[in-house]
C-alpha positions in Angstrom: -31.4 -8.5 -1.7 -31.2 -6.2 -4.5 -28.6 -7.2 -7.4 -25.3 -5.4 -8.0 -25.9 -1.9 -10.2 -22.9 -2.2 -13.0 -20.4 0.6 -10.8 -20.5 -2.5 -8.3 -19.9 -5.2 -10.5 -17.0 -4.1 -12.0 -15.7 -2.5 -8.5 -15.6 -6.4 -7.4 -14.2 -7.5 -10.5 -11.6 -5.4 -10.2 -11.2 -6.6 -6.0 -11.2 -10.2 -7.1 -8.5 -9.7 -10.0 -6.7 -8.0 -6.8 -6.9 -10.7 -4.8 -6.1 -13.2 -7.4 -2.7 -11.1 -8.2 -1.9 -10.8 -4.6 -2.5 -14.3 -3.1 -0.7 -15.6 -7.0 2.3 -13.2 -5.7 2.4 -14.9 -2.1 2.8 -18.3 -3.2 5.5 -17.8 -6.1 7.2 -15.7 -3.7 7.5 -18.2 -1.2 9.4 -20.3 -3.6 11.4 -17.5 -5.2 12.7 -15.0 -2.3 14.9 -15.8 0.2 16.0 -13.5 3.3 18.5 -12.7 4.8 20.1 -13.5 8.5 18.1 -11.2 11.0 19.4 -12.3 14.7 16.9 -9.4 16.5 14.0 -6.5 16.4 16.5 -4.5 15.9 17.9 -5.5 12.2 14.5 -7.1 11.1 12.9 -3.3 11.6 15.9 -2.0 9.7 15.5 -4.4 7.3 11.4 -3.6 6.8 12.3 0.5 6.8 15.0 0.2 4.3 12.3 -2.0 1.8 10.1 0.9 3.0 11.5 3.4 0.8 10.2 2.0 -1.9 6.6 2.8 -0.7 7.2 6.3 0.3 8.4 7.4 -3.2 4.4 6.8 -4.4 3.7 9.2 -2.1 7.1 11.6 -3.5 5.5 11.2 -6.6 1.7 12.6 -5.8 3.8 15.5 -4.2 6.0 15.7 -7.1 3.4 16.0 -10.1 1.0 18.3 -7.9 4.1 20.5 -7.7 5.1 20.3 -11.5 1.0 21.3 -12.5 0.8 24.5 -9.9 4.3 25.7 -11.0 2.9 25.0 -14.8 -0.7 26.1 -14.9 -2.5 28.8 -13.3 -2.5 27.0 -10.0 0.3 28.0 -8.8 -2.0 29.7 -6.0 -3.3 27.2 -4.0 -6.5 29.1 -2.8 -7.5 30.1 -6.4 -10.2 28.1 -7.6 -9.6 28.1 -11.2 -9.0 24.6 -12.9 -9.1 23.2 -10.0 -10.2 19.9 -11.8 -6.2 19.4 -13.1 -5.2 18.6 -9.3 -7.9 17.2 -8.3 -7.1 12.9 -9.5 -3.6 13.9 -8.2 -4.7 15.2 -4.7 -7.2 12.5 -4.0 -4.1 10.4 -4.9 -1.8 11.9 -3.1 -4.1 12.3 0.2 -4.7 8.3 -0.2 -1.3 7.1 -0.9 -0.2 8.9 2.5 -3.0 7.6 4.6 -2.6 4.2 2.3 1.3 4.5 3.4 1.0 4.5 7.5 -1.0 1.8 7.7 1.2 0.1 5.6 4.2 0.9 7.4 2.7 0.7 10.8 1.4 -2.7 10.0 4.4 -3.9 9.0 6.3 -2.4 11.6 3.8 -4.5 14.1 4.5 -7.5 11.7 8.2 -7.6 12.0 8.1 -7.3 16.0 6.6 -10.8 15.7 7.9 -12.4 12.4 10.8 -15.0 12.2 13.5 -14.5 9.3 11.7 -17.0 7.1 8.0 -14.9 7.8 10.4 -12.1 6.5 10.5 -12.5 3.1 7.2 -11.1 2.8 8.1 -7.6 3.6 9.4 -7.3 0.1 6.5 -8.9 -1.2 4.1 -6.4 0.4 6.3 -3.4 -0.8 6.3 -4.7 -4.5 2.1 -5.4 -4.0 1.7 -1.5 -2.2 4.0 -0.5 -5.2 1.9 -2.0 -8.0 -1.2 -0.9 -6.2 -0.7 3.0 -6.1 0.6 3.1 -9.3 -2.6 0.6 -10.8 -4.7 3.2 -8.4 -3.4 6.3 -10.1 -3.4 5.6 -13.5 -7.2 3.9 -13.1 -8.3 7.1 -11.1 -6.6 8.9 -14.3 -8.4 7.0 -16.6 -11.8 6.5 -15.0 -12.5 7.1 -11.2 -14.2 3.8 -11.0 -11.4 1.9 -12.1 -8.9 2.8 -9.1 -10.6 -0.5 -7.2 -8.0 -3.2 -8.6 -5.3 -0.7 -7.1 -6.8 0.1 -4.2 -7.4 -3.5 -2.9 -4.0 -4.5 -4.5 -2.8 -1.8 -1.8 -5.3 -2.3 1.3 -5.7 -6.1 1.4 -1.9 -6.7 2.2 -2.3 -4.0 4.6 -5.3 -5.7 6.4 -3.5 -8.8 6.7 -0.8 -7.2 8.5 -3.0 -5.7 10.9 -4.8 -8.4 12.0 -1.8 -10.8 11.9 -0.6 -8.1 14.4 -3.5 -7.8 16.3 -4.0 -12.0 17.0 0.1 -11.8 17.5 -0.8 -9.4 20.4 -3.4 -11.1 21.9 -1.5 -14.0 21.8 1.8 -13.7 22.5 1.3 -10.2 24.0 3.4 -6.8 24.4 6.6 -8.3 25.7 7.1 -11.1 23.3 10.3 -11.2 22.1 12.0 -8.1 24.1 14.9 -10.2 25.7 
């Protein structure tokens, strides 16, 4: 097995740090957060959608930065190739944020269809991790593309957990769980 190159070592350290931050946040939140009574699936979905505005704002911020750069530079024509480097990081951030947002939101919707009131306290935590992850991703990407690993991991790991939980529950409890 070949040793890791220095860039891979940097990314692994960022991922390990993100895992540590995410797990610590989840453990601490379990003792701090409470959730209102959410008596049915509709209430759980509405509660989740209302929290997701903060995730959506991370995408909106990217769109606004790109629009501002286009308006204030000679990049007003998106087909012009002049100074395209001004936009590259922001475009990639916005594209990746859209991809992550879709996965996170769908993962949350599926998960809340199986979570009870106690489990619903995870939704604000996952939203917080998503937002912090996106901010860290964007800052890291602007400093040095290699430094986006922490933010990427902090964003994607909770989503992976949500999707795995949703898949497990769907296979275990079926498609009609809690629909009566």
